[in-house]
Each structure stands twice: as structure tokens, then as C-alpha cells.
Backbone as ProteinMPNN parsed JSONL, in Angstrom:
{"seq_chain_A": "MKRREFIAGATCSALTAGTAEARVSFYSGYPHQITGWTAKHFKPEEFASKGNGFVSVSQRMVASLDRVRTAVGHPIYITSGYRDPAYNARVGGVKYSRHLLSDAVDINLRGLSSLQRHALMWHLLAEGFTSFGSYASHSFMHTDMRPNARIWHGGTGTHPAWFRRALADWGWQRDLGATRTHRTRIIRT", "coords_chain_A": {"N_chain_A": [[-5.742, 14.358, -3.806], [-3.911, 11.423, -3.037], [-1.936, 8.869, -4.705], [-1.185, 5.451, -3.963], [0.927, 2.854, -4.676], [1.433, -0.453, -4.447], [3.64, -2.889, -5.099], [4.622, -6.307, -5.646], [6.568, -8.366, -7.058], [4.622, -10.667, -8.9], [2.4, -10.123, -7.385], [0.106, -7.47, -7.131], [-1.414, -4.467, -5.84], [-3.24, -1.531, -6.421], [-4.196, 1.495, -5.171], [-6.491, 4.207, -4.777], [-6.511, 6.635, -2.661], [-9.225, 7.243, -0.476], [-11.22, 6.506, -2.264], [-11.055, 3.843, -2.384], [-12.526, 2.435, -0.304], [-15.145, 2.969, -0.723], [-15.81, 1.184, -2.734], [-15.816, -1.29, -1.638], [-16.603, -4.684, -1.111], [-18.373, -7.193, 0.825], [-18.152, -10.267, 2.463], [-20.593, -11.716, 4.352], [-22.467, -13.001, 6.888], [-23.271, -16.027, 8.591], [-20.754, -18.559, 8.994], [-21.589, -20.949, 7.374], [-23.454, -19.969, 5.554], [-22.146, -18.268, 3.825], [-21.646, -17.383, 0.558], [-19.909, -17.729, -2.592], [-17.203, -17.598, -1.993], [-13.739, -17.257, -2.425], [-11.247, -17.63, -1.619], [-8.34, -19.537, -1.436], [-6.486, -20.496, 0.659], [-7.869, -19.808, 3.125], [-10.742, -19.999, 5.348], [-14.148, -19.172, 5.692], [-14.779, -19.466, 8.479], [-12.572, -18.826, 9.963], [-12.454, -15.99, 10.005], [-14.64, -15.372, 11.693], [-16.612, -13.955, 14.202], [-15.627, -14.228, 17.598], [-17.526, -14.113, 19.452], [-20.466, -13.774, 18.567], [-20.403, -15.519, 16.4], [-20.65, -14.7, 13.862], [-19.74, -13.599, 10.453], [-18.318, -10.773, 8.86], [-16.541, -9.413, 6.678], [-14.153, -7.881, 4.688], [-13.989, -8.534, 1.307], [-11.817, -7.669, -0.347], [-9.759, -7.641, 1.503], [-9.566, -10.301, 2.39], [-8.781, -11.562, -0.167], [-6.286, -10.255, -0.56], [-4.924, -11.333, 1.719], [-4.944, -13.796, 0.953], [-3.268, -13.713, -1.237], [-0.851, -12.938, -0.033], [-0.509, -15.226, 1.588], [0.192, -17.187, -0.215], [2.556, -16.073, -1.211], [4.286, -16.022, 1.007], [4.434, -18.663, 1.545], [3.898, -20.334, 3.831], [1.696, -21.228, 6.389], [-0.968, -18.908, 7.527], [-2.141, -17.877, 10.495], [-5.02, -16.782, 11.658], [-5.956, -15.016, 14.434], [-8.103, -13.338, 15.177], [-10.597, -11.898, 13.603], [-13.218, -10.571, 12.257], [-15.212, -8.817, 14.685], [-18.058, -8.879, 16.69], [-19.935, -6.111, 18.031], [-20.502, -6.553, 20.966], [-18.808, -8.581, 21.684], [-16.314, -7.201, 21.057], [-16.216, -5.241, 23.046], [-16.225, -6.827, 25.252], [-13.684, -7.82, 25.127], [-12.153, -5.698, 25.546], [-11.581, -4.084, 23.12], [-11.079, -1.142, 21.237], [-13.342, 1.483, 20.93], [-13.784, 2.33, 18.065], [-12.826, 0.185, 16.587], [-11.044, -1.412, 14.016], [-11.73, -4.105, 13.421], [-14.463, -4.14, 13.897], [-15.041, -3.006, 11.555], [-14.614, -4.651, 9.636], [-12.0, -4.859, 8.252], [-9.695, -5.78, 9.441], [-7.264, -7.91, 10.86], [-5.956, -10.074, 13.348], [-2.809, -11.721, 13.582], [-1.507, -14.764, 14.218], [1.865, -15.243, 15.424], [3.557, -17.036, 16.515], [6.068, -19.536, 16.441], [7.228, -18.581, 14.096], [10.144, -17.521, 12.46], [12.315, -14.685, 12.927], [12.958, -13.833, 10.102], [10.833, -14.981, 8.679], [8.683, -13.464, 9.904], [9.349, -10.913, 9.227], [9.095, -11.122, 6.316], [6.424, -11.821, 6.116], [5.139, -9.28, 7.098], [6.345, -7.644, 5.107], [4.997, -8.523, 2.815], [2.383, -8.073, 3.404], [2.257, -5.368, 3.471], [2.918, -5.076, 0.712], [0.606, -5.83, -0.432], [-1.192, -3.818, 0.4], [-1.921, -3.496, 2.897], [-2.151, -1.066, 5.597], [-1.802, -0.381, 8.198], [-0.449, -1.266, 11.338], [0.066, -3.118, 14.332], [2.214, -4.039, 16.892], [3.17, -6.011, 19.638], [4.201, -6.423, 23.233], [4.262, -9.071, 23.88], [5.03, -10.244, 21.601], [3.779, -12.362, 20.12], [1.763, -12.16, 18.502], [0.542, -10.046, 15.863], [-1.232, -7.231, 14.782], [-3.085, -6.128, 11.835], [-4.426, -3.939, 9.389], [-6.637, -2.353, 6.901], [-6.962, 0.532, 6.848], [-7.543, 3.699, 5.713], [-5.885, 5.989, 6.644], [-2.846, 5.594, 7.638], [-1.464, 4.03, 10.417], [0.844, 3.069, 13.105], [1.317, 1.078, 16.048], [2.609, 0.137, 19.34], [1.956, -2.222, 21.775], [2.321, -2.424, 25.295], [5.29, -3.001, 27.08], [8.656, -1.837, 26.001], [9.572, -1.685, 22.592], [8.853, -1.599, 18.986], [9.745, -4.701, 17.37], [12.716, -5.621, 15.695], [12.47, -6.778, 13.111], [9.978, -5.782, 12.398], [10.339, -3.05, 12.352], [12.253, -2.967, 10.166], [10.777, -4.018, 8.015], [8.956, -1.758, 7.648], [10.691, 0.215, 7.017], [11.781, -0.79, 4.65], [9.551, -0.275, 2.987], [9.334, 2.434, 3.15], [7.461, 3.394, 5.024], [5.201, 5.799, 6.158], [3.357, 7.71, 8.587], [-0.103, 8.126, 8.168], [0.205, 8.064, 5.276], [1.187, 5.435, 4.716], [2.791, 3.02, 2.943], [5.44, 4.225, 0.943], [7.062, 3.643, -1.039], [7.686, 1.712, -3.952], [8.138, -1.623, -4.948], [9.519, -3.572, -7.39], [10.289, -6.152, -8.159], [11.043, -7.784, -5.912], [10.837, -10.537, -4.076], [10.063, -11.927, -1.083], [10.887, -14.915, 0.387], [10.503, -17.521, 2.701]], "CA_chain_A": [[-5.766, 12.879, -3.532], [-2.596, 10.799, -3.197], [-1.854, 7.476, -5.233], [-0.124, 4.679, -3.498], [1.126, 1.742, -5.253], [2.217, -1.52, -3.751], [3.977, -3.92, -6.208], [5.677, -7.126, -5.178], [6.616, -9.385, -8.174], [3.308, -10.871, -9.64], [1.078, -9.631, -6.843], [-0.031, -5.914, -7.161], [-2.579, -3.733, -5.587], [-3.261, -0.225, -6.655], [-5.293, 2.086, -4.457], [-6.641, 5.621, -4.75], [-6.924, 6.993, -1.239], [-10.488, 7.833, -0.548], [-12.18, 5.812, -3.323], [-11.179, 2.386, -2.227], [-13.353, 2.012, 0.749], [-16.452, 3.129, -1.345], [-16.077, 0.004, -3.599], [-15.533, -2.532, -0.795], [-17.723, -5.561, -0.879], [-18.221, -7.99, 1.96], [-18.617, -11.592, 2.834], [-21.356, -11.445, 5.391], [-23.228, -13.985, 7.266], [-22.566, -17.115, 9.416], [-19.823, -19.222, 7.977], [-22.268, -21.841, 6.457], [-24.156, -18.959, 4.774], [-21.31, -17.459, 2.983], [-21.341, -17.978, -0.782], [-18.88, -16.983, -3.513], [-15.905, -17.473, -1.256], [-12.712, -17.618, -3.356], [-9.826, -17.68, -0.95], [-7.718, -20.802, -1.554], [-5.924, -20.651, 1.867], [-8.692, -19.367, 4.195], [-12.173, -20.419, 5.307], [-15.001, -18.146, 6.598], [-14.797, -19.56, 9.973], [-11.335, -18.064, 10.472], [-12.793, -14.526, 10.29], [-16.006, -15.231, 12.427], [-16.454, -13.2, 15.463], [-15.548, -15.244, 18.536], [-18.677, -13.721, 20.183], [-21.743, -14.446, 17.971], [-19.959, -16.331, 15.21], [-20.997, -13.93, 12.604], [-18.583, -13.192, 9.603], [-18.364, -9.787, 8.134], [-15.193, -9.176, 6.286], [-13.961, -7.326, 3.44], [-13.607, -9.478, 0.253], [-10.503, -7.296, -0.798], [-8.802, -7.988, 2.525], [-9.347, -11.782, 2.137], [-8.129, -11.655, -1.337], [-5.087, -9.829, -0.249], [-4.366, -12.123, 2.567], [-4.718, -15.257, 0.186], [-1.979, -13.691, -2.047], [0.179, -12.989, 0.924], [-0.281, -16.691, 2.023], [0.907, -17.833, -1.314], [3.757, -15.448, -1.299], [5.268, -16.366, 1.967], [4.828, -20.202, 1.493], [3.577, -21.019, 5.098], [0.152, -20.902, 6.817], [-1.201, -17.678, 8.218], [-3.152, -18.337, 11.391], [-5.994, -15.638, 12.136], [-6.632, -15.272, 15.818], [-9.073, -12.371, 15.379], [-10.963, -11.2, 12.283], [-14.498, -9.609, 12.465], [-15.557, -8.649, 16.08], [-19.336, -8.205, 16.98], [-19.737, -5.066, 19.14], [-20.41, -7.006, 22.266], [-17.615, -9.276, 21.947], [-15.184, -6.302, 21.132], [-16.317, -4.557, 24.154], [-15.836, -7.771, 26.259], [-12.195, -8.191, 25.15], [-11.447, -4.519, 25.711], [-11.308, -3.521, 22.009], [-11.266, 0.247, 21.225], [-14.569, 1.756, 20.386], [-13.844, 2.371, 16.622], [-11.826, -0.94, 16.138], [-11.129, -1.743, 12.637], [-12.277, -5.373, 13.587], [-15.734, -4.025, 13.716], [-15.419, -2.347, 10.369], [-14.248, -5.737, 8.756], [-10.832, -4.92, 7.482], [-8.699, -6.048, 10.26], [-7.095, -9.303, 11.44], [-4.707, -10.218, 14.125], [-2.18, -12.846, 12.993], [-0.528, -15.567, 15.121], [3.423, -15.26, 15.175], [4.272, -18.086, 17.304], [6.752, -20.459, 15.581], [7.71, -17.885, 12.889], [11.481, -16.834, 12.794], [12.312, -13.072, 12.551], [12.965, -13.615, 8.936], [9.421, -15.227, 8.268], [7.926, -12.254, 10.315], [9.674, -9.74, 8.241], [8.593, -11.472, 5.081], [5.045, -11.567, 6.133], [4.971, -7.949, 7.074], [6.703, -7.048, 3.951], [4.09, -8.875, 1.78], [1.113, -7.373, 3.767], [2.505, -4.008, 2.825], [2.726, -5.2, -0.755], [-0.823, -5.957, -0.601], [-2.028, -2.697, 0.708], [-2.29, -3.29, 4.439], [-1.54, 0.184, 5.808], [-1.537, -0.199, 9.629], [0.286, -2.49, 12.035], [0.234, -3.083, 15.768], [2.984, -4.945, 17.47], [2.789, -6.197, 21.103], [5.3, -6.847, 23.944], [4.491, -10.583, 23.965], [5.532, -10.703, 20.087], [3.139, -13.613, 19.721], [0.844, -11.84, 17.407], [0.501, -8.723, 15.319], [-2.601, -6.659, 13.975], [-2.914, -5.437, 10.643], [-5.656, -3.637, 8.792], [-6.434, -1.558, 5.594], [-7.641, 1.775, 7.086], [-7.067, 4.865, 4.825], [-4.887, 6.772, 7.092], [-1.831, 4.57, 8.153], [-1.015, 3.942, 11.718], [1.484, 1.955, 13.847], [1.485, 0.951, 17.468], [3.085, -0.94, 20.06], [1.287, -2.375, 23.078], [3.145, -3.008, 26.25], [6.72, -2.335, 27.357], [9.565, -1.95, 24.986], [9.274, -0.986, 21.223], [8.604, -2.657, 17.743], [10.935, -5.673, 17.176], [13.71, -5.301, 14.64], [11.651, -7.299, 11.879], [8.923, -4.894, 12.147], [10.908, -1.723, 11.834], [12.826, -3.272, 8.896], [9.691, -4.082, 7.051], [8.433, -0.634, 7.541], [11.728, 0.967, 6.401], [11.873, -1.187, 3.271], [8.656, 0.371, 2.035], [9.333, 3.811, 3.337], [6.237, 3.606, 5.622], [4.881, 7.146, 6.921], [2.003, 8.041, 9.182], [-1.177, 8.687, 7.397], [0.349, 7.679, 3.922], [1.477, 4.031, 4.434], [4.047, 2.643, 2.095], [5.714, 5.323, 0.001], [8.012, 3.3, -2.135], [7.465, 0.708, -4.712], [9.076, -2.654, -5.109], [8.832, -4.297, -8.616], [10.686, -7.589, -8.387], [11.625, -8.383, -4.852], [9.921, -11.541, -3.4], [10.847, -12.56, 0.16], [10.393, -16.163, 0.807], [11.296, -18.13, 3.848]], "C_chain_A": [[-4.469, 12.31, -3.843], [-2.78, 9.325, -3.625], [-0.899, 6.803, -4.635], [-0.166, 3.304, -4.32], [1.909, 0.709, -4.564], [2.453, -2.555, -4.728], [4.992, -4.922, -5.587], [5.575, -8.337, -6.177], [5.299, -9.374, -8.768], [2.239, -10.398, -8.932], [1.157, -8.063, -6.748], [-1.249, -5.471, -6.712], [-2.34, -2.289, -5.822], [-4.453, 0.426, -6.082], [-5.309, 3.54, -4.827], [-7.236, 5.935, -3.441], [-8.397, 7.672, -1.415], [-11.638, 7.319, -1.322], [-12.163, 4.324, -3.054], [-12.193, 1.75, -1.439], [-14.967, 2.081, -0.008], [-16.815, 1.891, -2.163], [-15.958, -1.339, -2.86], [-16.824, -3.262, -0.784], [-17.199, -6.421, 0.213], [-18.667, -9.36, 1.852], [-19.344, -11.343, 4.234], [-22.321, -12.499, 5.7], [-22.68, -14.998, 8.273], [-21.871, -18.003, 8.401], [-20.535, -20.175, 6.917], [-23.058, -21.235, 5.457], [-23.482, -18.317, 3.622], [-21.177, -18.301, 1.517], [-20.463, -17.145, -1.736], [-17.569, -16.847, -2.836], [-14.708, -17.924, -2.249], [-11.308, -17.905, -2.959], [-9.443, -19.169, -1.06], [-7.235, -21.156, -0.043], [-6.669, -20.407, 3.071], [-10.059, -19.935, 4.134], [-12.924, -19.314, 6.112], [-14.818, -18.23, 7.987], [-13.606, -18.845, 10.538], [-11.516, -16.685, 10.823], [-13.9, -14.431, 11.146], [-15.602, -14.593, 13.774], [-16.612, -14.352, 16.685], [-16.652, -15.031, 19.689], [-20.062, -14.335, 19.657], [-21.568, -15.283, 16.71], [-20.033, -15.803, 13.911], [-19.811, -13.554, 11.778], [-19.102, -11.751, 8.907], [-16.936, -9.198, 7.826], [-15.178, -8.688, 4.864], [-13.337, -8.236, 2.363], [-12.063, -9.058, -0.406], [-9.609, -7.722, 0.202], [-8.467, -9.54, 2.413], [-8.557, -12.14, 1.083], [-6.565, -11.324, -1.133], [-4.323, -10.733, 0.673], [-4.143, -13.486, 1.918], [-3.438, -14.999, -0.532], [-0.777, -13.687, -1.16], [0.537, -14.457, 1.325], [0.625, -17.387, 0.954], [2.399, -17.306, -1.497], [4.874, -15.917, -0.284], [5.439, -17.917, 2.063], [4.478, -20.819, 2.845], [2.248, -20.484, 5.5], [0.182, -19.575, 7.534], [-2.287, -17.976, 9.217], [-3.833, -16.895, 11.903], [-6.442, -15.988, 13.45], [-7.828, -14.355, 16.199], [-9.347, -11.769, 14.036], [-12.126, -10.215, 12.689], [-14.748, -9.801, 13.994], [-17.01, -8.193, 16.209], [-19.004, -7.08, 18.1], [-19.782, -5.634, 20.474], [-19.212, -7.627, 22.552], [-16.309, -8.282, 21.94], [-15.144, -5.588, 22.378], [-15.834, -5.484, 25.247], [-14.25, -7.994, 26.34], [-11.458, -6.869, 25.25], [-11.035, -3.749, 24.339], [-11.647, -2.056, 21.995], [-12.749, 0.456, 20.404], [-14.903, 1.701, 18.912], [-12.825, 1.277, 16.05], [-12.117, -1.28, 14.699], [-11.787, -3.33, 12.51], [-13.709, -5.241, 13.518], [-16.113, -3.593, 12.363], [-14.946, -3.327, 9.406], [-13.192, -5.726, 7.942], [-9.546, -5.007, 8.394], [-8.528, -7.483, 10.707], [-5.82, -9.082, 12.232], [-4.128, -11.667, 13.684], [-1.333, -13.535, 14.189], [0.975, -15.591, 14.673], [4.088, -16.307, 15.633], [4.878, -19.13, 16.235], [7.33, -19.874, 14.344], [9.129, -17.232, 13.387], [11.328, -15.371, 12.533], [12.207, -12.924, 11.09], [11.51, -13.808, 8.206], [8.465, -14.21, 8.69], [8.182, -11.11, 9.476], [9.002, -9.932, 6.977], [7.121, -11.383, 5.088], [4.526, -10.176, 6.29], [5.156, -7.249, 5.86], [5.558, -7.231, 2.796], [2.731, -8.248, 2.172], [1.043, -6.016, 3.317], [2.349, -3.965, 1.443], [1.471, -5.2, -1.172], [-1.848, -4.852, -0.288], [-2.559, -2.624, 2.191], [-1.543, -2.089, 4.703], [-1.15, 0.277, 7.335], [-1.129, -1.549, 10.383], [0.39, -2.24, 13.526], [1.143, -4.279, 16.157], [2.759, -4.993, 19.121], [4.037, -6.859, 21.909], [5.656, -8.559, 23.975], [5.096, -11.162, 22.553], [5.009, -11.952, 19.729], [2.288, -13.426, 18.625], [0.959, -10.373, 17.009], [-0.854, -8.423, 14.713], [-2.172, -6.039, 12.776], [-4.273, -5.017, 10.084], [-5.366, -2.57, 7.612], [-7.178, -0.134, 5.747], [-6.866, 2.817, 6.105], [-5.914, 5.733, 5.259], [-4.056, 5.694, 8.063], [-1.42, 4.94, 9.538], [-0.13, 2.994, 12.077], [1.4, 2.134, 15.281], [2.138, 0.066, 18.123], [2.538, -1.063, 21.426], [2.267, -3.14, 24.136], [4.341, -2.321, 26.419], [7.588, -2.55, 26.068], [9.045, -1.139, 23.757], [8.931, -1.957, 20.232], [9.857, -3.465, 17.779], [11.486, -5.157, 15.835], [12.984, -5.663, 13.229], [10.684, -6.331, 11.48], [9.354, -3.644, 11.492], [11.681, -1.97, 10.452], [11.751, -3.296, 7.762], [9.072, -2.691, 6.588], [9.375, 0.263, 6.66], [11.838, 0.595, 5.025], [10.961, -0.404, 2.441], [8.495, 1.901, 2.267], [7.885, 4.285, 3.957], [6.221, 5.077, 6.383], [3.52, 7.108, 7.336], [0.997, 8.709, 8.132], [-1.036, 8.175, 6.024], [0.515, 6.1, 3.785], [2.896, 3.883, 3.752], [4.283, 3.741, 1.143], [6.641, 4.967, -1.126], [7.313, 2.113, -2.844], [8.639, -0.339, -4.825], [8.562, -3.635, -6.348], [9.166, -5.732, -8.629], [10.896, -8.412, -7.099], [10.58, -9.242, -4.201], [10.674, -12.057, -2.109], [10.084, -13.908, 0.354], [11.161, -16.6, 1.821], [11.307, -19.569, 3.717]], "O_chain_A": [[-3.902, 12.672, -4.874], [-3.604, 8.603, -3.064], [0.234, 7.285, -4.625], [-1.236, 2.749, -4.569], [3.017, 1.0, -4.113], [1.472, -3.123, -5.208], [6.042, -4.525, -5.082], [4.66, -9.159, -6.127], [4.792, -8.315, -9.137], [1.174, -10.197, -9.516], [2.163, -7.486, -6.335], [-2.241, -6.052, -7.154], [-1.271, -1.811, -5.441], [-5.587, 0.055, -6.386], [-4.262, 4.092, -5.166], [-8.362, 5.536, -3.142], [-8.675, 8.473, -2.308], [-12.809, 7.625, -1.097], [-13.094, 3.605, -3.419], [-12.704, 0.682, -1.775], [-15.819, 1.225, 0.234], [-17.996, 1.567, -2.286], [-16.004, -2.4, -3.483], [-17.909, -2.737, -0.536], [-16.017, -6.485, 0.55], [-19.613, -9.587, 1.098], [-18.727, -10.815, 5.159], [-23.016, -12.913, 4.772], [-21.585, -14.746, 8.777], [-22.257, -18.183, 7.246], [-20.147, -20.204, 5.749], [-23.375, -21.916, 4.482], [-24.076, -17.894, 2.63], [-20.763, -19.449, 1.353], [-20.362, -15.928, -1.587], [-16.85, -15.908, -3.179], [-14.829, -19.002, -2.832], [-10.408, -18.305, -3.697], [-10.299, -19.999, -0.753], [-7.686, -22.205, 0.418], [-6.146, -20.786, 4.119], [-10.538, -20.32, 3.067], [-12.404, -18.671, 7.023], [-14.704, -17.218, 8.679], [-13.733, -18.274, 11.621], [-10.901, -16.169, 11.756], [-14.209, -13.269, 11.413], [-14.501, -14.699, 14.313], [-17.517, -15.187, 16.716], [-16.64, -15.709, 20.716], [-20.655, -15.24, 20.245], [-22.539, -15.681, 16.066], [-19.54, -16.372, 12.938], [-18.824, -13.173, 12.406], [-20.244, -11.683, 8.454], [-16.29, -8.581, 8.673], [-16.007, -9.01, 4.012], [-12.198, -8.665, 2.546], [-11.284, -9.893, -0.866], [-8.569, -8.229, -0.221], [-7.314, -9.968, 2.355], [-7.662, -12.966, 1.26], [-5.706, -12.109, -1.534], [-3.126, -10.913, 0.448], [-3.244, -14.231, 2.31], [-2.555, -15.857, -0.523], [0.221, -14.34, -1.462], [1.704, -14.842, 1.384], [1.628, -18.04, 1.241], [3.305, -18.044, -1.884], [6.046, -16.147, -0.583], [6.44, -18.409, 2.584], [4.842, -21.99, 2.95], [1.761, -19.458, 5.026], [1.207, -19.162, 8.078], [-3.373, -18.334, 8.76], [-3.166, -16.035, 12.478], [-7.137, -16.974, 13.694], [-8.46, -14.487, 17.247], [-8.46, -11.201, 13.398], [-11.934, -9.205, 13.366], [-14.498, -10.89, 14.51], [-17.218, -7.046, 15.815], [-18.05, -7.127, 18.876], [-18.971, -5.115, 21.24], [-18.564, -7.312, 23.55], [-15.367, -8.505, 22.7], [-14.032, -5.299, 22.82], [-15.096, -5.031, 26.122], [-13.654, -8.284, 27.377], [-10.241, -6.857, 25.064], [-10.206, -2.842, 24.419], [-12.537, -1.707, 22.769], [-13.159, -0.252, 19.484], [-15.943, 1.211, 18.472], [-12.083, 1.553, 15.108], [-13.259, -1.411, 14.259], [-12.322, -3.65, 11.448], [-14.303, -6.223, 13.072], [-17.268, -3.726, 11.957], [-14.836, -2.903, 8.255], [-13.217, -6.437, 6.937], [-8.511, -4.395, 8.126], [-9.508, -8.199, 10.913], [-4.914, -8.282, 11.998], [-4.874, -12.623, 13.467], [-0.614, -12.899, 14.96], [1.232, -15.974, 13.532], [5.21, -16.547, 15.188], [4.203, -19.503, 15.276], [7.907, -20.625, 13.558], [9.262, -16.586, 14.427], [10.33, -14.903, 11.985], [11.481, -12.025, 10.666], [11.074, -13.028, 7.359], [7.474, -14.006, 7.988], [7.266, -10.403, 9.056], [8.346, -8.999, 6.513], [6.56, -10.89, 4.109], [3.517, -9.862, 5.659], [4.366, -6.381, 5.489], [5.242, -6.333, 2.016], [1.974, -7.913, 1.261], [0.021, -5.51, 2.854], [1.76, -3.03, 0.9], [1.161, -4.623, -2.214], [-3.038, -4.89, -0.6], [-3.437, -1.857, 2.586], [-0.435, -1.936, 4.191], [-0.207, 0.998, 7.662], [-1.465, -2.678, 10.028], [0.804, -1.147, 13.911], [0.851, -5.414, 15.778], [2.224, -4.071, 19.735], [4.775, -7.684, 21.371], [6.738, -9.141, 24.053], [5.546, -12.3, 22.421], [5.712, -12.685, 19.033], [2.044, -14.343, 17.841], [1.444, -9.557, 17.793], [-1.524, -9.313, 14.19], [-1.076, -5.492, 12.654], [-5.236, -5.747, 10.317], [-4.276, -2.05, 7.371], [-7.911, 0.284, 4.851], [-5.678, 2.676, 5.814], [-5.087, 6.168, 4.457], [-4.545, 5.103, 9.026], [-1.057, 6.089, 9.79], [-0.195, 1.953, 11.424], [1.408, 3.274, 15.747], [2.334, -0.979, 17.503], [2.625, -0.114, 22.205], [2.854, -4.197, 23.901], [4.493, -1.178, 25.987], [7.25, -3.351, 25.196], [8.289, -0.171, 23.832], [8.716, -3.118, 20.582], [10.916, -2.976, 18.173], [10.871, -4.438, 15.048], [12.961, -4.831, 12.321], [10.552, -6.049, 10.289], [8.936, -3.215, 10.417], [11.663, -1.04, 9.646], [11.883, -2.649, 6.723], [8.737, -2.472, 5.424], [8.938, 0.944, 5.732], [11.981, 1.481, 4.181], [11.332, 0.104, 1.383], [7.643, 2.551, 1.663], [7.262, 5.268, 3.554], [7.148, 5.424, 7.115], [2.621, 6.604, 6.664], [1.29, 9.659, 7.406], [-2.081, 7.816, 5.481], [0.016, 5.527, 2.816], [3.898, 4.545, 4.022], [3.311, 4.188, 0.534], [6.974, 5.764, -2.003], [6.367, 1.575, -2.269], [9.831, -0.031, -4.804], [7.522, -4.294, -6.338], [8.345, -6.518, -9.101], [10.925, -9.64, -7.18], [9.529, -8.737, -3.805], [11.8, -12.55, -2.175], [8.859, -13.975, 0.46], [12.326, -16.226, 1.96], [11.898, -20.26, 4.548]]}, "name": "protein", "num_of_chains": 1, "seq": "MKRREFIAGATCSALTAGTAEARVSFYSGYPHQITGWTAKHFKPEEFASKGNGFVSVSQRMVASLDRVRTAVGHPIYITSGYRDPAYNARVGGVKYSRHLLSDAVDINLRGLSSLQRHALMWHLLAEGFTSFGSYASHSFMHTDMRPNARIWHGGTGTHPAWFRRALADWGWQRDLGATRTHRTRIIRT"}
């Protein structure tokens, strides 16, 4: 079993591969039914399926996103969180999408500079997000917390420079995710 540590200043997540998912707790229900919500910067509605309106989202992921939001110092706009199976099929999502498994989000990147995008991805890596998708439009990115790290680029071209730099900063590797630690670096925009 491999141990991965992600450290960014005061924010820290430590995982043991294979055991983290067994301990995952979820916020589940319709937004008005969710109790115990602790995120300062997000509301349950932001993670609700655009199909049936239901929320099923990893509490760990929400807490990590909340810490990322504090670190970057600007809003993070979720364009897609949980997807119910019918909605996922309607939008052409893959059969085993992490959006169905409640540990994925798509983030709107419009209005963010390259430096802000790099800082956002850097802090996502610091908080244990392992997988990332970039898209030709560069208007959003996908991130999730799957145990076997992956990256992809949709459309023509390749990953943008800020995307590649953040992965290089952390020594990102397929299946492993981040392989380096950072003890004090905080990227603020």
C-alpha cells in the first residue's frame, strides 16, 4: 500500500490508498433536507444534480473544496457536482462517471487568470484531489478524488500551460497522483 501526503501550509490531507474510500461519509438528500453541513463557502444546492435535484456528495470532498476556497481567496463556482444516472446519460457522461460516485466536480474557470487557475489546481492537489480533466474551451475543468489518478484533455490541442505546471509542481504521476510534498508554499492570487 502506498502512502500519499499532500501538505500546503496550514491545510493538510493525508490518505492511505485503499482505505480512504471505505471511511467516506456523504451528504445525501434534497438540498433543504441536508443537515450537518459545515462548509463556509458552499451550499448543498451547488452540488445538486441538474436532473432530479438530489444531492449525494462526499463530505471529505466538500471540506477539501472549502479549504481550497479559503486558500485561493476567490469564489469557486461548481458547474456540475452530483449527477443522477438519468441526467448523466442525458449529458453524455461516461457510464462510471465519478459524478455518479459523488466525489467529482466541474469548476467554472471563466474570469480566472492563468495564475489563478494554476493556484486553484495547485491547492486542489494539496487537498487530495487526484484526477483532472481539461477541455479545449478552457472554460471549465473537472477534478475528482478517485484512488487511481488520471488526467485527460477533451477536444483539440493539449492541456494548458498552467495545468501542466501545477502537475509538475506536485510530481503528479498516473495512478499515484501527487508524489511530492510542499510544506510551506501558499499560492495566493
